[in-house]
C-alpha positions as a printed Julia matrix, in Angstrom:
274×3 Matrix{Float64}:
 47.91  -8.38  -58.04
 44.96  -7.26  -55.92
 46.14  -3.67  -56.2
 46.42  -3.96  -59.98
 42.92  -5.38  -60.23
 41.53  -2.56  -58.08
 43.23   0.06  -60.28
 41.83  -1.52  -63.45
 38.37  -1.67  -61.9
 38.53   1.98  -60.87
 39.6    2.99  -64.38
 36.73   1.02  -65.94
 34.24   2.68  -63.63
 35.59   6.06  -64.64
 35.34   5.53  -68.41
 31.55   5.99  -68.75
 31.71   9.27  -66.86
 34.52  10.55  -69.09
 32.63   9.61  -72.24
 29.58  11.62  -71.2
 31.44  14.84  -70.36
 31.56  17.27  -73.29
 34.93  18.98  -72.75
 36.95  20.18  -75.73
 40.4   21.75  -76.12
 40.77  25.04  -77.97
 44.26  26.14  -79.01
 45.2   29.26  -80.95
 41.55  30.06  -81.52
 41.34  33.5   -79.91
 43.54  36.36  -80.99
 45.08  37.99  -77.9
 43.53  35.31  -75.74
 44.57  32.04  -74.09
 44.29  28.39  -75.0
 41.37  26.96  -73.05
 39.14  24.03  -72.2
 35.42  24.41  -72.9
 32.69  22.42  -71.17
 29.16  22.23  -72.5
 26.36  20.75  -70.36
 24.84  17.49  -71.57
 22.45  17.94  -74.47
 23.7   21.41  -75.42
 24.86  22.11  -78.98
 26.16  25.15  -80.85
 22.68  25.64  -82.33
 20.98  25.64  -78.92
 18.56  28.57  -78.64
 18.61  28.72  -74.84
 21.04  31.23  -73.34
 23.12  29.64  -70.59
 25.44  30.99  -67.88
 29.21  30.9   -68.25
 31.69  30.03  -65.48
 35.36  31.01  -65.82
 37.9   28.98  -63.82
 41.42  30.4   -63.4
 44.19  28.05  -62.26
 47.22  28.67  -60.09
 50.9   29.02  -61.03
 51.62  25.28  -60.91
 49.47  24.72  -64.01
 51.02  27.5   -66.12
 52.73  26.54  -69.37
 51.89  25.35  -72.86
 50.56  21.86  -72.06
 46.81  22.37  -71.83
 46.37  18.96  -70.17
 47.93  20.41  -67.02
 44.78  22.48  -66.47
 42.89  19.24  -65.84
 44.95  18.42  -62.74
 42.61  20.21  -60.32
 39.75  22.65  -60.34
 36.44  22.95  -62.13
 37.34  20.96  -65.27
 38.73  18.15  -63.1
 35.53  18.19  -61.03
 33.44  17.85  -64.21
 35.57  14.94  -65.44
 35.08  13.26  -62.06
 31.31  13.52  -62.33
 30.32  16.9   -60.92
 27.61  18.57  -63.03
 27.19  22.31  -63.6
 24.27  23.77  -65.54
 26.46  26.29  -67.35
 29.21  26.55  -69.91
 32.65  26.43  -68.3
 35.93  27.74  -69.68
 39.33  27.03  -68.14
 42.1   29.02  -69.87
 45.77  28.2   -69.48
 48.1   30.99  -68.47
 51.55  30.52  -70.06
 53.12  32.46  -67.18
 52.95  35.73  -65.31
 49.88  37.56  -64.08
 46.49  36.79  -65.62
 45.31  39.38  -68.14
 41.66  40.38  -67.65
 41.54  41.61  -71.25
 42.73  38.29  -72.68
 40.23  36.35  -70.56
 37.38  38.57  -71.69
 38.49  38.17  -75.31
 37.69  34.46  -74.94
 34.26  35.3   -73.55
 33.56  37.68  -76.45
 34.77  35.09  -78.95
 32.48  32.39  -77.56
 29.55  34.79  -77.26
 29.68  35.14  -81.04
 29.4   31.37  -81.46
 27.14  30.19  -78.63
 24.11  31.4   -76.71
 25.77  32.73  -73.54
 23.67  34.64  -71.01
 25.66  37.86  -70.73
 23.94  38.7   -67.43
 25.28  35.5   -65.82
 29.04  35.3   -66.36
 31.03  34.22  -63.29
 34.65  33.83  -62.27
 36.48  31.8   -59.64
 40.1   30.86  -59.12
 42.81  29.98  -56.65
 46.27  31.29  -55.81
 47.51  32.96  -59.03
 43.99  32.27  -60.26
 42.66  34.0   -57.15
 44.63  37.07  -58.16
 43.27  36.71  -61.69
 39.71  36.45  -60.44
 40.02  39.61  -58.33
 41.69  41.46  -61.22
 39.0   40.32  -63.68
 36.18  41.34  -61.35
 37.78  44.71  -60.63
 38.29  45.39  -64.33
 34.89  44.2   -65.55
 32.44  44.6   -62.63
 29.58  45.27  -65.04
 30.18  42.02  -66.91
 31.0   39.58  -64.08
 27.83  38.72  -62.16
 29.69  37.27  -59.13
 33.18  36.05  -58.29
 35.05  33.85  -55.8
 38.72  34.56  -55.14
 40.51  31.81  -53.19
 43.85  32.4   -51.42
 44.87  35.15  -53.8
 45.15  38.92  -53.8
 45.16  41.68  -56.39
 47.58  42.8   -59.1
 45.59  45.68  -60.6
 45.86  49.04  -58.86
 42.26  50.2   -59.26
 40.0   48.05  -57.06
 37.02  50.42  -57.05
 35.08  48.06  -59.34
 34.99  45.48  -56.55
 32.43  47.6   -54.69
 29.93  46.99  -57.5
 29.58  43.2   -57.65
 29.05  40.24  -55.3
 32.5   39.01  -54.27
 33.41  36.13  -51.96
 37.03  35.98  -50.8
 38.36  32.87  -49.02
 41.84  32.58  -47.5
 43.43  30.49  -44.74
 45.52  32.03  -41.99
 48.12  29.2   -42.28
 48.76  29.8   -45.98
 52.54  29.94  -46.51
 52.46  30.19  -50.31
 50.26  33.3   -50.51
 50.07  35.05  -47.12
 46.57  35.85  -45.92
 47.69  39.48  -45.76
 47.18  39.65  -49.52
 43.44  39.08  -49.14
 43.38  41.3   -46.05
 44.73  44.15  -48.18
 42.05  43.66  -50.84
 39.26  43.63  -48.27
 40.61  46.69  -46.46
 40.88  48.59  -49.75
 37.35  47.65  -50.84
 35.9   48.63  -47.47
 37.68  51.99  -47.65
 36.41  52.63  -51.19
 32.82  51.68  -50.47
 30.53  54.68  -50.11
 28.23  54.84  -47.11
 25.25  54.37  -49.42
 26.67  51.22  -51.04
 25.19  47.89  -50.12
 27.73  45.45  -48.7
 28.61  43.1   -51.56
 31.73  41.48  -50.08
 32.03  38.38  -47.89
 35.46  37.48  -46.5
 36.09  34.04  -45.01
 39.43  34.28  -43.21
 39.67  30.63  -42.18
 41.8   29.9   -39.07
 44.51  27.27  -39.61
 43.71  26.52  -43.26
 46.78  26.09  -45.49
 47.28  26.82  -49.19
 46.32  23.47  -50.71
 43.21  22.54  -48.73
 40.82  25.11  -50.28
 41.31  23.44  -53.71
 38.57  21.12  -52.48
 36.08  23.96  -52.85
 36.02  23.51  -56.63
 34.47  20.05  -56.2
 31.51  21.2   -54.09
 28.08  21.8   -55.64
 27.21  24.64  -53.28
 30.08  26.79  -54.59
 28.59  26.78  -58.1
 25.04  27.12  -56.75
 26.17  30.32  -55.02
 27.7   31.75  -58.19
 24.72  30.85  -60.36
 22.28  32.45  -57.93
 23.51  35.92  -59.0
 22.69  37.99  -62.07
 23.57  41.42  -63.39
 19.81  42.04  -63.32
 19.52  41.53  -59.55
 18.18  44.65  -57.77
 21.2   46.5   -56.31
 23.26  43.37  -57.12
 23.11  42.23  -53.5
 25.28  39.31  -52.45
 23.52  36.02  -51.64
 24.21  34.13  -48.4
 27.4   32.06  -48.5
 28.02  28.68  -46.89
 30.36  28.16  -43.9
 33.84  26.92  -44.85
 34.15  24.06  -42.37
 36.26  20.9   -42.1
 33.08  18.89  -42.63
 32.4   20.69  -45.91
 35.96  20.26  -47.2
 36.25  16.64  -46.05
 33.15  15.76  -48.07
 34.23  17.57  -51.23
 34.76  14.4   -53.31
 31.71  12.53  -52.06
 29.86  10.9   -54.95
 32.63  11.62  -57.46
 34.72   9.17  -59.49
 38.05   9.88  -57.81
 40.94   8.11  -59.62
 42.5    5.51  -57.34
 46.04   6.85  -57.74
 45.17  10.49  -57.11
 45.74  12.0   -53.69
 44.38  15.52  -53.31
 45.29  15.55  -49.65
 49.0   15.5   -50.45
 48.97  17.75  -53.49
 50.16  21.34  -53.34
 47.84  23.67  -55.2
 49.28  26.95  -56.47
């Protein structure tokens, strides 16, 4: 009985937060695109005259399919539902399966840009596992449209990675990752370093975290500083230099859900994120 009461209390505490979050589902709306969730910051409407940044979150393979609700299981949309705030539009597409298509992702961006005031100089991407691959592929394909990107425990599917020398890119991967070996990120970093001309500014930061597994870095999507880092970049920045990153420490990851409305029955520690 006590457990039931605690669960009901937790659910009641969560309801106000859910009511205030403007997240809408969009299915079949974009030709040659994906179904997606769209988040609008509080107080923003379609007639808003202020151009705002756009954050693209790409999920891992475990959330692929045709049930858009699956995309809410972890990541940026889940963080927003739990009370995290981001001063930007956020889209979270659902991949039905296979590799992410940079073209289809950008078709969503173009579609929304025709309907809302999106700051085209401040479009960002981040993702994990399959979504980490998608983020790297998107950044490599559209380096002049993505202001900054974070690829978590992923790699690259596209062959031409030369675009990655032209934008701020933060790659994070744990050495104990058994789902996507850290070698995949190693290969991307080695390729980018080989492609970079001597005159290029260093725009890549690689956190190769000792002992971190595949699921633990999912906590990064719940941390304010991750979004602060993305939003600090712009296509208009001189030389598009990368801004200082934050250390990926146990203390940072352990405090990821601090201040959020975490559902009582959810256990991120035991979940496998792919």
